[in-house]
N, CA, C and O of each residue as an XYZ file, in Angstrom:
468
protein
N     -85.817     92.953    -32.644
C     -84.605     92.318    -33.119
C     -83.571     92.361    -32.001
O     -83.333     93.416    -31.414
N     -82.964     91.232    -31.708
C     -81.965     91.136    -30.650
C     -80.570     91.118    -31.256
O     -80.277     90.387    -32.202
N     -79.736     91.947    -30.673
C     -78.358     91.964    -31.154
C     -77.512     91.050    -30.300
O     -77.644     91.030    -29.076
N     -76.652     90.298    -30.939
C     -75.732     89.463    -30.171
C     -74.562     90.341    -29.726
O     -74.159     91.254    -30.446
N     -74.025     90.066    -28.551
C     -72.937     90.901    -28.052
C     -71.706     90.757    -28.942
O     -71.400     89.675    -29.444
N     -71.013     91.873    -29.122
C     -69.791     91.827    -29.915
C     -68.634     91.398    -29.019
O     -68.672     91.609    -27.807
N     -67.606     90.794    -29.616
C     -66.476     90.362    -28.786
C     -65.792     91.563    -28.140
O     -65.683     92.635    -28.736
N     -65.345     91.359    -26.932
C     -64.662     92.421    -26.204
C     -63.207     92.414    -26.632
O     -62.542     91.383    -26.533
N     -62.693     93.551    -27.111
C     -61.290     93.579    -27.512
C     -60.379     93.458    -26.302
O     -60.770     93.793    -25.185
N     -59.155     92.974    -26.531
C     -58.177     92.865    -25.463
C     -57.699     94.234    -25.033
O     -58.114     95.250    -25.591
N     -56.821     94.262    -24.038
C     -56.333     95.528    -23.525
C     -55.706     96.420    -24.579
O     -55.742     97.644    -24.445
N     -55.129     95.837    -25.629
C     -54.537     96.646    -26.682
C     -55.579     97.178    -27.636
O     -55.244     97.930    -28.552
N     -56.814     96.815    -27.452
C     -57.954     97.146    -28.306
C     -57.641     96.923    -29.786
O     -58.160     97.611    -30.665
N     -56.790     95.955    -30.023
C     -56.468     95.549    -31.385
C     -57.398     94.420    -31.791
O     -58.510     94.310    -31.275
N     -56.949     93.588    -32.707
C     -57.790     92.492    -33.176
C     -58.027     91.467    -32.069
O     -57.228     91.338    -31.141
N     -59.125     90.750    -32.182
C     -59.392     89.657    -31.263
C     -58.366     88.570    -31.535
O     -58.178     88.156    -32.679
N     -57.708     88.114    -30.486
C     -56.675     87.107    -30.651
C     -57.267     85.702    -30.610
O     -58.241     85.458    -29.899
N     -56.681     84.781    -31.371
C     -57.125     83.388    -31.315
C     -56.904     82.808    -29.916
O     -56.123     83.331    -29.121
N     -57.607     81.725    -29.644
C     -57.554     81.077    -28.329
C     -56.119     80.747    -27.908
O     -55.760     80.942    -26.747
N     -55.301     80.253    -28.832
C     -53.925     79.878    -28.499
C     -53.138     81.079    -27.972
O     -52.337     80.936    -27.048
N     -53.357     82.242    -28.545
C     -52.662     83.449    -28.101
C     -53.163     83.882    -26.727
O     -52.371     84.268    -25.867
N     -54.470     83.817    -26.521
C     -55.034     84.187    -25.210
C     -54.547     83.216    -24.130
O     -54.276     83.625    -23.001
N     -54.439     81.941    -24.478
C     -53.953     80.942    -23.529
C     -52.483     81.238    -23.182
O     -52.081     81.136    -22.023
N     -51.699     81.599    -24.185
C     -50.290     81.955    -23.963
C     -50.203     83.139    -22.998
O     -49.403     83.127    -22.062
N     -51.028     84.155    -23.232
C     -51.025     85.334    -22.362
C     -51.449     84.986    -20.938
O     -50.916     85.546    -19.980
N     -52.398     84.070    -20.791
C     -52.836     83.648    -19.455
C     -51.692     82.937    -18.725
O     -51.475     83.162    -17.534
N     -50.966     82.082    -19.444
C     -49.822     81.390    -18.843
C     -48.727     82.396    -18.463
O     -48.106     82.284    -17.406
N     -48.506     83.371    -19.336
C     -47.516     84.410    -19.047
C     -47.929     85.208    -17.815
O     -47.095     85.515    -16.964
N     -49.207     85.544    -17.719
C     -49.710     86.303    -16.571
C     -49.457     85.551    -15.270
O     -49.103     86.160    -14.260
N     -49.636     84.239    -15.286
C     -49.369     83.434    -14.081
C     -47.913     83.542    -13.674
O     -47.604     83.690    -12.491
N     -47.018     83.467    -14.648
C     -45.589     83.544    -14.366
C     -45.222     84.916    -13.808
O     -44.323     85.027    -12.975
N     -45.909     85.952    -14.262
C     -45.579     87.327    -13.859
C     -46.269     87.757    -12.566
O     -46.184     88.926    -12.188
N     -46.947     86.841    -11.882
C     -47.692     87.185    -10.669
C     -46.865     87.902     -9.614
O     -47.404     88.707     -8.855
N     -45.567     87.628     -9.552
C     -44.770     88.256     -8.500
C     -44.313     89.674     -8.843
O     -43.734     90.353     -7.995
N     -44.560     90.127    -10.061
C     -44.248     91.512    -10.425
C     -45.295     92.459     -9.831
O     -46.444     92.064     -9.635
N     -44.908     93.701     -9.546
C     -45.911     94.692     -9.143
C     -46.904     94.911    -10.297
O     -46.577     94.625    -11.449
N     -48.095     95.408    -10.003
C     -49.140     95.522    -11.031
C     -48.742     96.300    -12.290
O     -49.026     95.843    -13.397
N     -48.102     97.448    -12.153
C     -47.778     98.251    -13.344
C     -46.802     97.548    -14.283
O     -47.089     97.439    -15.476
N     -45.660     97.067    -13.790
C     -44.753     96.364    -14.699
C     -45.373     95.087    -15.274
O     -45.099     94.714    -16.415
N     -46.201     94.428    -14.479
C     -46.871     93.207    -14.951
C     -47.794     93.539    -16.123
O     -47.773     92.859    -17.149
N     -48.599     94.583    -15.964
C     -49.513     94.971    -17.031
C     -48.754     95.440    -18.267
O     -49.167     95.178    -19.397
N     -47.642     96.136    -18.044
C     -46.833     96.612    -19.171
C     -46.254     95.434    -19.958
O     -46.276     95.430    -21.189
N     -45.740     94.442    -19.241
C     -45.177     93.260    -19.903
C     -46.253     92.528    -20.699
O     -46.029     92.138    -21.845
N     -47.408     92.347    -20.094
C     -48.505     91.658    -20.786
C     -48.970     92.462    -21.998
O     -49.278     91.891    -23.044
N     -49.020     93.775    -21.858
C     -49.429     94.628    -22.980
C     -48.409     94.560    -24.116
O     -48.787     94.567    -25.288
N     -47.118     94.493    -23.777
C     -46.074     94.375    -24.799
C     -46.242     93.091    -25.613
O     -46.189     93.103    -26.843
N     -46.443     91.996    -24.901
C     -46.569     90.705    -25.581
C     -47.877     90.652    -26.366
O     -47.904     90.147    -27.488
N     -48.964     91.172    -25.783
C     -50.243     91.206    -26.497
C     -50.104     92.006    -27.792
O     -50.580     91.576    -28.843
N     -49.456     93.162    -27.718
C     -49.279     93.995    -28.912
C     -48.463     93.255    -29.971
O     -48.757     93.341    -31.163
N     -47.446     92.534    -29.532
C     -46.629     91.767    -30.466
C     -47.479     90.696    -31.167
O     -47.368     90.505    -32.378
N     -48.318     90.007    -30.403
C     -49.184     88.974    -30.981
C     -50.242     89.596    -31.894
O     -50.555     89.045    -32.950
N     -50.786     90.732    -31.492
C     -51.765     91.427    -32.343
C     -51.128     91.843    -33.665
O     -51.739     91.712    -34.725
N     -49.889     92.350    -33.593
C     -49.177     92.730    -34.820
C     -49.008     91.520    -35.735
O     -49.168     91.625    -36.951
N     -48.687     90.382    -35.146
C     -48.506     89.163    -35.945
C     -49.800     88.792    -36.660
O     -49.785     88.425    -37.834
N     -50.921     88.891    -35.944
C     -52.222     88.568    -36.540
C     -52.543     89.539    -37.675
O     -52.943     89.122    -38.761
N     -52.367     90.822    -37.420
C     -52.668     91.848    -38.426
C     -51.774     91.679    -39.654
O     -52.226     91.845    -40.786
N     -50.493     91.347    -39.420
C     -49.538     91.188    -40.521
C     -49.715     89.864    -41.269
O     -49.064     89.636    -42.289
N     -50.588     88.997    -40.769
C     -50.828     87.720    -41.429
C     -49.747     86.678    -41.167
O     -49.652     85.682    -41.884
N     -48.924     86.911    -40.127
C     -47.899     85.920    -39.794
C     -48.543     84.714    -39.141
O     -49.597     84.823    -38.514
N     -47.910     83.575    -39.289
C     -48.406     82.339    -38.702
C     -48.311     82.431    -37.178
O     -47.222     82.624    -36.636
N     -49.444     82.294    -36.487
C     -49.471     82.456    -35.039
C     -48.657     81.380    -34.337
O     -47.936     81.671    -33.382
N     -48.767     80.140    -34.803
C     -48.007     79.051    -34.174
C     -46.503     79.328    -34.262
O     -45.772     79.093    -33.300
N     -46.046     79.823    -35.402
C     -44.631     80.148    -35.564
C     -44.237     81.310    -34.660
O     -43.143     81.317    -34.097
N     -45.115     82.281    -34.523
C     -44.847     83.430    -33.665
C     -44.731     82.994    -32.206
O     -43.836     83.446    -31.492
N     -45.628     82.122    -31.764
C     -45.577     81.634    -30.388
C     -44.322     80.801    -30.161
O     -43.712     80.878    -29.095
N     -43.935     80.008    -31.149
C     -42.714     79.210    -31.050
C     -41.508     80.133    -30.945
O     -40.588     79.877    -30.168
N     -41.514     81.204    -31.727
C     -40.432     82.187    -31.705
C     -40.283     82.814    -30.317
O     -39.165     83.043    -29.854
N     -41.399     83.087    -29.662
C     -41.354     83.676    -28.323
C     -40.853     82.686    -27.281
O     -40.297     83.086    -26.259
N     -41.046     81.406    -27.535
C     -40.672     80.388    -26.565
C     -41.799     80.162    -25.576
O     -42.818     80.851    -25.619
N     -41.616     79.195    -24.684
C     -42.659     78.913    -23.690
C     -42.980     80.158    -22.851
O     -42.090     80.939    -22.514
N     -44.246     80.325    -22.529
C     -44.677     81.508    -21.769
C     -43.952     81.615    -20.433
O     -43.583     82.714    -20.017
N     -43.746     80.496    -19.764
C     -43.063     80.528    -18.469
C     -41.626     81.010    -18.619
O     -41.125     81.749    -17.771
N     -40.964     80.596    -19.690
C     -39.583     81.024    -19.929
C     -39.530     82.521    -20.238
O     -38.677     83.233    -19.709
N     -40.431     82.995    -21.085
C     -40.490     84.419    -21.394
C     -40.780     85.220    -20.121
O     -40.165     86.258    -19.880
N     -41.712     84.733    -19.321
C     -42.062     85.411    -18.075
C     -40.888     85.500    -17.115
O     -40.682     86.529    -16.471
N     -40.116     84.422    -17.019
C     -38.948     84.449    -16.131
C     -37.952     85.514    -16.593
O     -37.265     86.123    -15.774
N     -37.877     85.734    -17.897
C     -37.005     86.792    -18.414
C     -37.446     88.163    -17.932
O     -36.609     89.019    -17.643
N     -38.744     88.377    -17.844
C     -39.262     89.658    -17.352
C     -38.997     89.831    -15.859
O     -38.992     90.954    -15.354
N     -38.777     88.718    -15.149
C     -38.537     88.792    -13.712
C     -37.074     89.043    -13.384
O     -36.729     89.269    -12.224
N     -36.209     89.005    -14.394
C     -34.776     89.221    -14.190
C     -34.534     90.671    -13.790
O     -35.068     91.595    -14.404
N     -33.737     90.853    -12.772
C     -33.421     92.204    -12.299
C     -32.039     92.592    -12.799
O     -31.095     91.807    -12.709
N     -31.925     93.797    -13.322
C     -30.648     94.351    -13.744
C     -29.998     94.967    -12.506
O     -30.477     95.992    -12.022
N     -28.921     94.377    -11.977
C     -28.331     94.875    -10.725
C     -27.739     96.281    -10.850
O     -27.572     96.963     -9.839
N     -27.420     96.727    -12.064
C     -26.845     98.062    -12.245
C     -27.878     99.153    -12.026
O     -27.540    100.246    -11.571
N     -29.136     98.868    -12.347
C     -30.129     99.934    -12.263
C     -31.282     99.616    -11.323
O     -32.149    100.461    -11.100
N     -31.302     98.412    -10.775
C     -32.400     97.967     -9.913
C     -33.751     98.029    -10.616
O     -34.786     98.205     -9.974
N     -33.733     97.885    -11.930
C     -34.990     97.841    -12.672
C     -35.103     96.506    -13.372
O     -34.104     95.820    -13.586
N     -36.294     96.148    -13.718
C     -36.515     94.899    -14.425
C     -36.027     95.049    -15.863
O     -36.211     96.094    -16.488
N     -35.412     94.006    -16.369
C     -34.939     94.039    -17.742
C     -35.876     93.235    -18.619
O     -36.662     92.423    -18.129
N     -35.790     93.461    -19.893
C     -36.600     92.730    -20.858
C     -35.850     91.487    -21.304
O     -34.630     91.528    -21.459
N     -36.547     90.396    -21.509
C     -35.871     89.193    -21.974
C     -35.452     89.338    -23.421
O     -36.112     90.036    -24.190
N     -34.351     88.682    -23.807
C     -33.959     88.726    -25.210
C     -34.957     87.940    -26.041
O     -35.603     87.023    -25.535
N     -35.084     88.285    -27.291
C     -36.005     87.572    -28.165
C     -35.563     87.666    -29.595
O     -34.588     88.344    -29.918
N     -36.272     86.997    -30.434
C     -35.992     87.019    -31.871
C     -37.040     87.901    -32.525
O     -37.923     87.408    -33.228
N     -36.945     89.192    -32.298
C     -37.924     90.101    -32.872
C     -39.152     90.258    -31.997
O     -40.096     90.951    -32.378
N     -39.158     89.631    -30.837
C     -40.304     89.704    -29.944
C     -40.096     90.755    -28.873
O     -39.153     91.543    -28.945
N     -40.958     90.771    -27.896
C     -40.842     91.739    -26.816
C     -39.466     91.656    -26.175
O     -38.998     90.568    -25.836
N     -38.824     92.792    -26.010
C     -37.519     92.829    -25.387
C     -36.375     92.790    -26.375
O     -35.217     92.885    -25.970
N     -36.657     92.655    -27.636
C     -35.592     92.580    -28.628
C     -35.325     93.959    -29.214
O     -35.859     94.968    -28.754
N     -34.495     93.971    -30.229
C     -34.152     95.215    -30.893
C     -35.383     95.898    -31.474
O     -35.359     97.105    -31.713
N     -36.445     95.157    -31.703
C     -37.672     95.720    -32.261
C     -38.164     96.890    -31.418
O     -38.778     97.823    -31.936
N     -37.891     96.837    -30.115
C     -38.353     97.883    -29.223
C     -37.312     98.978    -29.054
O     -37.549     99.939    -28.323
N     -36.178     98.856    -29.705
C     -35.145     99.876    -29.594
C     -34.254     99.631    -28.401
O     -34.587     98.822    -27.535
N     -33.118    100.319    -28.339
C     -32.155    100.077    -27.283
C     -32.667    100.402    -25.890
O     -32.176     99.839    -24.911
N     -33.628    101.285    -25.777
C     -34.149    101.652    -24.462
C     -35.325    100.802    -24.032
O     -35.928    101.074    -22.993
N     -35.671     99.776    -24.803
C     -36.822     98.958    -24.478
C     -38.106     99.688    -24.815
O     -38.071    100.776    -25.391
N     -39.234     99.103    -24.463
C     -40.504     99.713    -24.822
C     -40.727    101.063    -24.170
O     -41.509    101.871    -24.671
N     -40.045    101.321    -23.048
C     -40.221    102.607    -22.380
C     -39.705    103.752    -23.250
O     -40.111    104.900    -23.076
N     -38.808    103.436    -24.187
C     -38.215    104.487    -25.006
C     -39.180    105.026    -26.035
O     -38.911    106.051    -26.660
N     -40.307    104.347    -26.221
C     -41.277    104.786    -27.201
C     -41.004    104.197    -28.569
O     -41.747    104.460    -29.515
N     -39.952    103.404    -28.690
C     -39.610    102.828    -29.985
C     -40.509    101.651    -30.335
O     -40.517    101.205    -31.482
N     -41.263    101.144    -29.372
C     -42.054     99.948    -29.600
C     -43.070    100.119    -30.718
O     -43.218     99.234    -31.560
N     -43.751    101.215    -30.734
C     -44.802    101.398    -31.721
C     -44.657    102.728    -32.449
O     -45.631    103.311    -32.925
N     -43.415    103.188    -32.522
C     -43.140    104.367    -33.319
C     -43.487    105.692    -32.666
O     -43.599    106.699    -33.365
N     -43.658    105.729    -31.366
C     -43.969    107.015    -30.747
C     -43.711    106.985    -29.262
O     -43.516    105.919    -28.677
N     -43.709    108.122    -28.669
C     -43.493    108.211    -27.234
C     -44.749    107.799    -26.494
O     -45.873    107.940    -26.975
N     -44.504    107.287    -25.308
C     -45.639    106.886    -24.480
C     -46.003    107.981    -23.529
O     -46.940    107.831    -22.744
């Protein structure tokens, strides 16, 4: 008996995302190419987790992607530098990555998923 390979989970090891979500993440990754590897991976992981949460919660994926805005626009927000701290800032959103959902300190504060990183 031959077993068919199981789908490989994304970096968040959450649910398998629909093609539209994976395409959005690929477009976002292109926009974030100029970021160093660690912040780039963190940004992609934040957005992936947000999309995975939407899928798990049964929210409409098309509406969620519309809420985030175009991937290139979201990516440009991640490239914005905060001149006061010389660190990258999170783009504003409507409940998406970089919004109040992650707490005032952003995802680094551990507020993103209810615990410290």
